[in-house]
DRENKEKOL-256706 format. One record per residue: residue number from 0; x, y, z of N, C-alpha, C, O in turn. Coordinates in Angstrom, 1 decimal. Layout:
{node NUM, {X, Y, Z}, {X, Y, Z}, {X, Y, Z}, {X, Y, Z}} ...
# end
This chain:
{node 0, {93.9, 123.3, 95.7}, {94.5, 121.9, 96.5}, {95.4, 121.3, 96.8}, {94.9, 120.3, 97.4}} {node 1, {96.4, 121.1, 96.7}, {97.3, 120.8, 97.2}, {97.8, 119.6, 96.9}, {97.7, 119.9, 95.7}} {node 2, {98.3, 118.6, 96.8}, {98.8, 117.0, 96.1}, {98.0, 116.6, 96.9}, {96.8, 116.2, 96.6}} {node 3, {98.9, 116.8, 98.5}, {98.9, 116.2, 99.9}, {97.2, 116.0, 100.4}, {96.7, 114.9, 100.6}} {node 4, {96.3, 117.5, 100.4}, {95.1, 117.2, 100.7}, {94.3, 116.5, 99.7}, {93.3, 115.9, 100.1}} {node 5, {94.9, 116.6, 98.3}, {93.6, 115.3, 97.5}, {94.2, 114.4, 98.0}, {93.8, 113.9, 99.0}} {node 6, {95.5, 113.9, 97.4}, {95.7, 112.9, 98.4}, {94.8, 111.7, 98.9}, {94.3, 110.6, 98.7}} {node 7, {95.1, 113.3, 100.5}, {94.4, 112.6, 101.7}, {92.7, 112.2, 101.6}, {92.3, 111.2, 102.1}} {node 8, {91.8, 113.3, 100.8}, {90.5, 113.9, 100.1}, {90.3, 112.6, 99.5}, {89.4, 111.9, 99.8}} {node 9, {90.9, 112.4, 99.0}, {90.9, 110.8, 98.4}, {90.5, 109.0, 98.8}, {89.8, 108.0, 98.7}} {node 10, {91.6, 109.5, 99.2}, {91.9, 108.4, 99.8}, {91.1, 107.9, 101.4}, {91.1, 106.8, 102.0}} {node 11, {90.4, 109.2, 101.8}, {88.8, 109.1, 102.8}, {87.8, 108.6, 102.0}, {87.1, 107.6, 102.2}} {node 12, {87.6, 109.5, 101.0}, {86.3, 108.9, 99.8}, {86.6, 107.5, 99.4}, {85.7, 106.8, 99.9}} {node 13, {87.6, 106.7, 98.5}, {87.8, 105.6, 99.0}, {87.6, 104.2, 100.1}, {86.8, 103.3, 100.3}} {node 14, {88.8, 104.9, 100.7}, {88.4, 104.0, 102.4}, {86.4, 103.8, 102.9}, {85.9, 102.8, 103.4}} {node 15, {85.8, 104.9, 102.6}, {84.9, 105.1, 103.3}, {83.8, 104.2, 102.6}, {83.0, 103.4, 103.1}} {node 16, {83.8, 104.7, 101.4}, {83.3, 103.3, 99.9}, {83.7, 102.2, 100.0}, {83.0, 101.2, 100.0}} {node 17, {84.7, 102.3, 100.1}, {85.5, 100.2, 100.3}, {84.9, 99.2, 101.4}, {84.8, 98.0, 101.5}} {node 18, {84.7, 100.7, 102.5}, {84.1, 99.6, 104.0}, {83.2, 99.5, 104.6}, {83.0, 98.9, 105.7}} {node 19, {82.1, 100.4, 103.5}, {81.1, 100.3, 103.9}, {80.6, 98.8, 104.4}, {80.4, 98.5, 105.6}} {node 20, {80.5, 97.9, 103.1}, {79.9, 96.3, 103.6}, {81.0, 95.8, 104.3}, {80.4, 95.0, 105.1}} {node 21, {82.0, 95.7, 104.5}, {83.3, 95.5, 106.1}, {82.4, 95.0, 106.6}, {82.2, 93.9, 106.1}} {node 22, {81.2, 95.4, 107.7}, {80.6, 94.9, 109.2}, {79.3, 95.6, 108.9}, {79.1, 96.5, 108.0}} {node 23, {78.6, 95.2, 109.7}, {77.1, 95.5, 109.6}, {77.4, 96.3, 110.5}, {78.4, 96.3, 111.2}} {node 24, {76.1, 97.1, 110.3}, {76.1, 98.5, 110.8}, {75.5, 98.7, 112.3}, {75.4, 99.7, 113.0}} {node 25, {75.0, 97.1, 112.8}, {74.3, 97.5, 114.3}, {76.1, 96.5, 114.8}, {75.9, 96.2, 116.0}} {node 26, {77.2, 96.1, 114.4}, {77.7, 95.3, 115.0}, {78.7, 96.4, 116.0}, {79.3, 97.2, 115.3}} {node 27, {78.9, 96.5, 117.2}, {79.9, 97.4, 117.9}, {81.0, 97.6, 117.6}, {81.4, 96.4, 117.5}} {node 28, {82.0, 98.5, 117.1}, {83.3, 98.8, 116.7}, {84.5, 99.2, 118.1}, {84.4, 100.2, 118.9}} {node 29, {85.6, 98.2, 118.2}, {86.3, 98.9, 119.4}, {86.7, 100.4, 118.6}, {86.7, 100.8, 117.4}} {node 30, {87.1, 101.2, 120.1}, {87.7, 102.9, 119.7}, {88.8, 102.5, 119.0}, {88.9, 101.3, 119.0}} {node 31, {89.8, 103.1, 118.1}, {90.6, 103.3, 117.3}, {91.0, 104.0, 116.9}, {90.3, 104.5, 116.0}} {node 32, {92.0, 104.5, 117.1}, {92.4, 105.9, 115.8}, {93.0, 105.3, 114.4}, {93.7, 104.3, 114.5}} {node 33, {92.8, 105.6, 113.5}, {93.0, 105.6, 112.0}, {94.6, 106.5, 111.8}, {95.0, 107.5, 112.5}} {node 34, {95.2, 105.9, 110.9}, {96.6, 106.6, 110.7}, {96.7, 106.2, 109.2}, {96.9, 105.0, 108.9}} {node 35, {96.5, 107.3, 108.2}, {96.6, 107.7, 106.8}, {98.2, 108.1, 106.5}, {98.9, 109.1, 106.6}} {node 36, {98.5, 106.9, 106.0}, {100.2, 107.4, 105.3}, {100.5, 107.3, 104.1}, {100.3, 106.1, 103.8}} {node 37, {101.1, 108.3, 102.5}, {101.4, 108.6, 101.5}, {102.7, 108.6, 101.8}, {103.2, 109.4, 102.7}} {node 38, {103.8, 107.5, 100.8}, {104.7, 107.0, 100.6}, {105.0, 108.1, 99.1}, {104.1, 108.3, 98.3}} {node 39, {106.1, 108.6, 99.0}, {106.4, 109.0, 97.8}, {107.6, 108.6, 97.5}, {108.5, 109.1, 98.1}} {node 40, {107.9, 107.7, 96.6}, {109.0, 107.0, 96.4}, {109.9, 107.6, 95.0}, {109.4, 108.2, 94.0}} {node 41, {111.1, 107.3, 95.2}, {112.6, 108.1, 94.3}, {112.0, 107.0, 93.2}, {111.2, 106.1, 93.5}} {node 42, {112.6, 107.5, 91.5}, {111.7, 107.4, 90.2}, {112.2, 105.9, 90.4}, {113.3, 105.6, 91.0}} {node 43, {111.2, 104.8, 89.8}, {111.9, 103.6, 89.5}, {111.3, 102.4, 91.1}, {111.1, 101.2, 91.0}} {node 44, {111.4, 102.8, 91.8}, {111.4, 102.4, 92.8}, {109.9, 101.9, 93.7}, {110.0, 101.1, 94.7}} {node 45, {108.6, 102.3, 93.2}, {107.4, 102.0, 93.6}, {107.2, 100.1, 93.7}, {106.6, 99.4, 94.6}} {node 46, {108.0, 99.7, 92.2}, {107.5, 98.1, 92.8}, {108.5, 97.7, 94.2}, {108.3, 96.6, 94.7}} {node 47, {109.5, 98.6, 94.7}, {110.3, 97.7, 95.4}, {109.4, 97.9, 96.5}, {109.3, 97.0, 97.4}} {node 48, {108.6, 99.0, 96.7}, {108.3, 99.0, 98.3}, {106.3, 98.4, 98.5}, {105.5, 98.3, 99.4}} {node 49, {106.3, 98.1, 96.9}, {105.0, 97.7, 97.2}, {105.9, 95.7, 97.2}, {105.1, 94.8, 97.6}} {node 50, {106.5, 95.4, 97.0}, {107.4, 94.0, 97.5}, {107.8, 93.9, 98.9}, {107.4, 92.9, 99.6}} {node 51, {108.7, 94.9, 99.4}, {108.8, 94.6, 100.5}, {107.3, 94.3, 101.8}, {107.2, 93.5, 102.8}} {node 52, {106.3, 95.6, 101.2}, {105.3, 95.6, 102.2}, {103.9, 93.8, 102.2}, {103.0, 93.3, 102.8}} {node 53, {105.0, 93.7, 100.7}, {103.9, 92.4, 100.4}, {104.4, 91.1, 101.2}, {103.8, 90.1, 101.5}} {node 54, {105.9, 91.5, 101.6}, {106.5, 89.9, 101.8}, {106.7, 90.2, 102.9}, {106.5, 89.1, 103.5}} {node 55, {107.0, 91.4, 104.2}, {107.9, 91.2, 104.7}, {106.9, 92.5, 106.0}, {106.8, 92.2, 107.2}} {node 56, {106.4, 93.8, 105.6}, {106.1, 95.3, 106.4}, {105.3, 94.8, 107.2}, {105.4, 94.5, 108.4}} {node 57, {103.7, 94.4, 106.0}, {102.5, 94.3, 106.4}, {102.5, 93.3, 108.5}, {102.1, 93.5, 109.7}} {node 58, {103.3, 92.1, 107.7}, {103.5, 91.3, 108.9}, {104.3, 91.7, 110.2}, {104.2, 91.0, 111.2}} {node 59, {105.3, 92.9, 110.0}, {105.7, 92.9, 110.9}, {105.3, 94.0, 111.5}, {106.1, 94.3, 112.4}} {node 60, {104.2, 95.0, 111.3}, {103.4, 96.0, 111.2}, {102.2, 94.9, 112.6}, {102.4, 95.0, 113.8}} {node 61, {101.2, 94.1, 112.1}, {100.9, 93.5, 112.8}, {101.6, 92.9, 114.1}, {101.0, 92.6, 115.2}} {node 62, {102.8, 92.9, 113.8}, {103.3, 92.1, 115.1}, {103.8, 93.2, 116.5}, {104.1, 92.9, 117.6}} {node 63, {103.8, 94.8, 115.7}, {103.8, 95.3, 116.8}, {101.7, 96.5, 117.0}, {101.1, 97.6, 117.0}} {node 64, {101.6, 95.2, 117.1}, {99.8, 96.1, 117.1}, {98.9, 97.1, 116.4}, {97.8, 97.6, 116.8}} {node 65, {99.7, 97.3, 115.0}, {98.9, 97.5, 114.0}, {98.2, 97.1, 112.9}, {98.9, 96.6, 112.1}} {node 66, {96.8, 97.4, 112.7}, {96.3, 96.4, 112.4}, {95.9, 96.9, 110.7}, {95.3, 97.9, 110.5}} {node 67, {96.3, 96.1, 109.8}, {96.6, 96.8, 107.8}, {94.8, 97.2, 108.0}, {93.8, 96.7, 108.5}} {node 68, {95.1, 98.4, 107.2}, {93.3, 98.6, 106.6}, {92.8, 98.6, 105.2}, {91.6, 98.5, 104.7}} {node 69, {93.7, 98.8, 104.7}, {93.5, 99.0, 103.2}, {95.0, 99.5, 102.2}, {95.3, 100.7, 102.2}} {node 70, {95.2, 99.2, 102.0}, {96.6, 100.2, 100.9}, {96.2, 99.9, 99.3}, {95.6, 99.0, 98.7}} {node 71, {96.8, 101.1, 98.7}, {96.1, 101.6, 97.5}, {97.8, 102.3, 96.8}, {98.9, 102.7, 97.3}} {node 72, {97.2, 102.0, 95.5}, {98.1, 102.7, 94.3}, {98.0, 103.3, 93.5}, {97.9, 102.3, 92.8}} {node 73, {97.9, 104.4, 92.5}, {96.7, 105.6, 91.6}, {96.7, 104.8, 90.7}, {97.1, 103.6, 90.7}} {node 74, {96.2, 105.4, 89.6}, {95.5, 104.5, 88.2}, {95.8, 105.8, 87.3}, {95.1, 105.8, 86.3}} {node 75, {96.6, 106.8, 87.3}, {96.5, 108.0, 86.6}, {97.7, 108.4, 87.1}, {97.9, 108.4, 88.3}} {node 76, {98.9, 109.1, 85.8}, {99.8, 109.4, 86.5}, {100.1, 111.0, 86.6}, {99.4, 111.8, 86.0}} {node 77, {101.1, 111.3, 87.3}, {102.3, 110.8, 87.0}, {102.0, 109.9, 88.7}, {102.6, 108.9, 89.1}} {node 78, {100.7, 110.8, 89.6}, {101.1, 109.9, 91.2}, {101.4, 108.3, 90.9}, {102.4, 107.8, 91.4}} {node 79, {100.7, 107.7, 90.2}, {100.5, 106.1, 89.5}, {102.4, 105.8, 89.8}, {102.6, 105.1, 90.8}} {node 80, {103.6, 106.2, 89.0}, {104.8, 105.4, 89.2}, {105.1, 105.8, 90.6}, {105.8, 104.9, 91.1}} {node 81, {104.9, 106.7, 91.6}, {106.0, 107.0, 92.6}, {105.3, 106.4, 94.0}, {105.8, 105.8, 94.9}} {node 82, {103.4, 106.9, 93.9}, {102.7, 107.2, 95.2}, {102.3, 106.0, 95.6}, {101.7, 105.3, 94.7}} {node 83, {102.5, 105.4, 96.9}, {101.9, 104.2, 97.6}, {100.4, 105.1, 98.9}, {100.7, 106.3, 99.1}} {node 84, {100.0, 104.9, 99.2}, {98.9, 105.3, 100.0}, {98.3, 104.2, 101.0}, {98.3, 103.1, 100.4}} {node 85, {97.9, 104.2, 101.9}, {98.1, 103.2, 102.9}, {97.3, 103.5, 104.4}, {97.9, 104.4, 105.1}} {node 86, {96.1, 102.9, 104.8}, {95.3, 103.1, 105.9}, {96.1, 101.8, 106.9}, {96.4, 100.7, 106.4}} {node 87, {96.3, 102.3, 108.3}, {96.6, 101.1, 109.4}, {95.7, 101.8, 110.3}, {95.4, 102.9, 110.0}} {node 88, {95.0, 101.2, 111.7}, {94.5, 101.3, 112.6}, {95.6, 101.3, 114.1}, {96.7, 100.9, 113.9}} {node 89, {95.3, 101.5, 114.9}, {96.2, 101.8, 116.4}, {95.0, 102.1, 117.5}, {94.3, 103.1, 117.7}} {node 90, {94.9, 100.9, 118.1}, {94.3, 101.5, 119.6}, {93.9, 102.9, 120.3}, {92.9, 103.2, 121.0}} {node 91, {94.5, 103.4, 119.9}, {95.1, 105.2, 120.2}, {96.2, 105.9, 119.7}, {97.1, 105.2, 119.2}} {node 92, {96.4, 107.4, 119.8}, {96.9, 108.0, 119.3}, {98.3, 107.8, 120.6}, {99.3, 108.3, 120.2}} {node 93, {98.4, 107.5, 121.5}, {99.5, 107.4, 122.1}, {100.2, 105.7, 121.6}, {101.4, 105.4, 121.4}} {node 94, {99.3, 105.0, 121.5}, {99.7, 103.5, 121.6}, {100.2, 103.3, 119.9}, {100.7, 102.2, 119.5}} {node 95, {99.8, 105.0, 118.6}, {100.4, 104.4, 117.6}, {101.7, 104.7, 118.0}, {102.6, 104.0, 117.4}} {node 96, {102.3, 106.1, 119.3}, {103.4, 106.5, 119.0}, {104.6, 105.4, 119.6}, {105.8, 105.7, 119.8}} {node 97, {103.9, 104.2, 119.9}, {104.4, 103.4, 120.7}, {104.5, 102.3, 119.7}, {105.7, 102.2, 119.5}} {node 98, {104.0, 101.7, 119.1}, {104.4, 101.2, 117.5}, {105.1, 101.5, 116.8}, {105.5, 100.8, 115.9}} {node 99, {105.6, 102.7, 117.0}, {105.7, 103.5, 115.7}, {107.5, 103.6, 116.4}, {108.5, 103.8, 115.8}} {node 100, {107.4, 103.5, 117.7}, {108.7, 102.5, 118.6}, {109.1, 101.7, 118.1}, {109.9, 101.7, 117.2}} {node 101, {108.7, 100.9, 118.5}, {108.9, 98.8, 117.9}, {109.2, 98.4, 117.1}, {109.9, 97.5, 116.8}} {node 102, {108.7, 99.3, 116.6}, {108.8, 99.0, 115.1}, {109.9, 99.2, 114.5}, {110.6, 98.5, 114.0}} {node 103, {109.9, 100.2, 114.7}, {111.7, 101.4, 113.8}, {112.8, 100.5, 114.6}, {113.9, 100.4, 114.1}} {node 104, {112.3, 99.9, 115.8}, {113.8, 99.2, 116.6}, {113.6, 97.6, 116.2}, {114.4, 96.8, 116.6}} {node 105, {112.4, 97.3, 115.4}, {112.5, 95.9, 115.4}, {113.4, 94.7, 114.8}, {112.8, 94.0, 114.0}} {node 106, {114.6, 94.5, 114.9}, {116.0, 93.9, 114.4}, {115.2, 93.3, 113.1}, {115.1, 94.2, 112.3}} {node 107, {114.7, 92.0, 112.8}, {113.1, 92.1, 111.6}, {113.4, 93.0, 110.4}, {113.9, 93.0, 109.3}} {node 108, {112.4, 94.1, 111.3}, {112.4, 95.2, 110.4}, {113.8, 96.1, 109.7}, {113.8, 96.7, 108.6}} {node 109, {114.7, 96.0, 110.7}, {115.8, 96.5, 110.2}, {117.1, 95.8, 109.1}, {118.0, 96.2, 108.4}} {node 110, {116.4, 94.8, 109.4}, {117.2, 93.6, 108.2}, {116.5, 94.1, 107.3}, {117.2, 94.7, 106.6}} {node 111, {115.1, 94.1, 106.8}, {114.2, 93.6, 106.1}, {114.4, 94.7, 105.2}, {114.4, 94.6, 103.9}} {node 112, {114.5, 96.3, 105.9}, {114.5, 97.5, 105.3}, {116.0, 97.8, 104.4}, {116.1, 98.2, 103.2}} {node 113, {117.1, 97.4, 105.4}, {118.2, 97.0, 104.8}, {119.0, 96.6, 103.4}, {120.0, 97.0, 102.7}} {node 114, {118.2, 95.7, 103.4}, {118.1, 94.3, 102.4}, {117.2, 95.0, 101.5}, {117.9, 95.7, 100.8}} {node 115, {116.4, 95.2, 101.3}, {115.6, 95.9, 99.9}, {116.1, 97.0, 99.5}, {116.3, 97.2, 98.3}} {node 116, {116.4, 97.9, 100.5}, {117.6, 99.1, 99.8}, {119.0, 99.0, 99.7}, {119.9, 99.9, 99.9}} {node 117, {119.2, 97.8, 99.5}, {120.6, 97.1, 98.6}, {121.1, 97.9, 97.1}, {122.2, 98.3, 96.7}} {node 118, {119.5, 98.0, 96.4}, {120.0, 98.4, 95.6}, {119.9, 100.2, 95.2}, {120.0, 100.8, 94.2}} {node 119, {119.6, 100.5, 96.3}, {119.3, 102.0, 96.6}, {117.9, 102.8, 97.8}, {117.0, 102.4, 98.5}} {node 120, {118.4, 103.7, 97.5}, {117.2, 104.0, 98.9}, {115.9, 104.2, 98.3}, {116.0, 104.8, 97.2}} {node 121, {114.3, 104.0, 98.7}, {113.3, 103.3, 98.3}, {112.0, 104.5, 98.4}, {111.1, 104.5, 97.6}} {node 122, {112.1, 105.2, 99.1}, {110.8, 106.5, 99.8}, {111.8, 108.2, 99.9}, {112.6, 108.8, 100.5}} {node 123, {111.2, 108.4, 99.1}, {111.7, 110.2, 99.1}, {110.9, 110.9, 100.3}, {111.4, 111.6, 101.2}} {node 124, {110.0, 110.7, 100.3}, {109.2, 110.9, 101.5}, {108.0, 110.6, 101.9}, {107.1, 110.5, 101.1}} {node 125, {107.8, 110.3, 103.3}, {106.5, 110.3, 103.6}, {105.7, 111.3, 104.5}, {106.2, 112.1, 105.3}} {node 126, {104.0, 111.1, 104.0}, {103.1, 112.4, 104.8}, {102.2, 111.1, 105.8}, {102.1, 110.0, 105.4}} {node 127, {101.8, 111.6, 107.0}, {101.1, 110.6, 108.1}, {100.0, 112.2, 108.2}, {100.3, 113.3, 107.8}} {node 128, {99.1, 111.8, 108.5}, {97.6, 111.9, 109.4}, {97.3, 111.1, 110.0}, {97.5, 110.0, 109.4}} {node 129, {96.5, 111.0, 111.4}, {96.0, 110.9, 112.3}, {94.5, 111.7, 111.6}, {94.3, 112.7, 111.0}} {node 130, {93.3, 110.2, 112.1}, {91.8, 110.5, 111.8}, {91.3, 109.7, 112.4}, {91.6, 108.5, 112.3}} {node 131, {90.0, 110.1, 113.3}, {89.2, 109.4, 114.4}, {87.3, 108.7, 112.6}, {86.9, 109.3, 111.6}} {node 132, {87.2, 108.0, 113.0}, {85.9, 108.0, 112.6}, {84.9, 109.0, 113.0}, {84.9, 109.5, 114.1}} {node 133, {84.0, 109.1, 112.1}, {82.8, 109.7, 112.6}, {81.4, 108.7, 113.2}, {81.0, 107.6, 112.7}} {node 134, {80.9, 109.2, 114.2}, {79.6, 108.8, 114.7}, {78.7, 107.7, 114.2}, {78.1, 106.8, 114.8}} {node 135, {78.8, 108.3, 112.3}, {78.1, 107.4, 111.5}, {78.9, 106.8, 110.5}, {78.4, 106.5, 109.4}} {node 136, {80.0, 106.5, 110.7}, {80.8, 105.6, 109.9}, {80.8, 104.7, 110.0}, {80.6, 104.3, 111.1}} {node 137, {80.9, 103.6, 108.6}, {80.6, 102.3, 108.6}, {81.9, 101.1, 109.3}, {81.9, 100.0, 109.7}} {node 138, {83.1, 102.2, 109.1}, {84.6, 101.9, 109.7}, {84.7, 102.4, 111.1}, {84.8, 103.6, 111.0}} {node 139, {84.9, 102.1, 112.6}, {85.1, 102.5, 113.1}, {86.2, 101.5, 114.3}, {86.7, 102.2, 115.2}} 
# end
């Protein structure tokens, strides 16, 4: 199993277990699509990425219609030193494209990104997959 497949599988298992108590099973949930994103940082830059998300990125995501679901870092090396996994949701796949276009063009994001990379580039590679909740998933 490739590292990316393993990461997505682990993220899915963690998300499913974590979110079982997030809402009552009989509460209808709005339809949405989930996006699982994995950021692979350049050496020594994970803390800069965490700081950017903690202080800015999450708020800017919300501003552009993205719902923050969960964020994880690994406990074990080597991923512990350079990997962030997170899940956000969008109203639809089409809306996700619009959300990302608006986010990338947001002047606030451009300023935050430039300032956070004043000491060098942070992210080497991003993997992204879209997933749908099953009919039996506690989180929909």
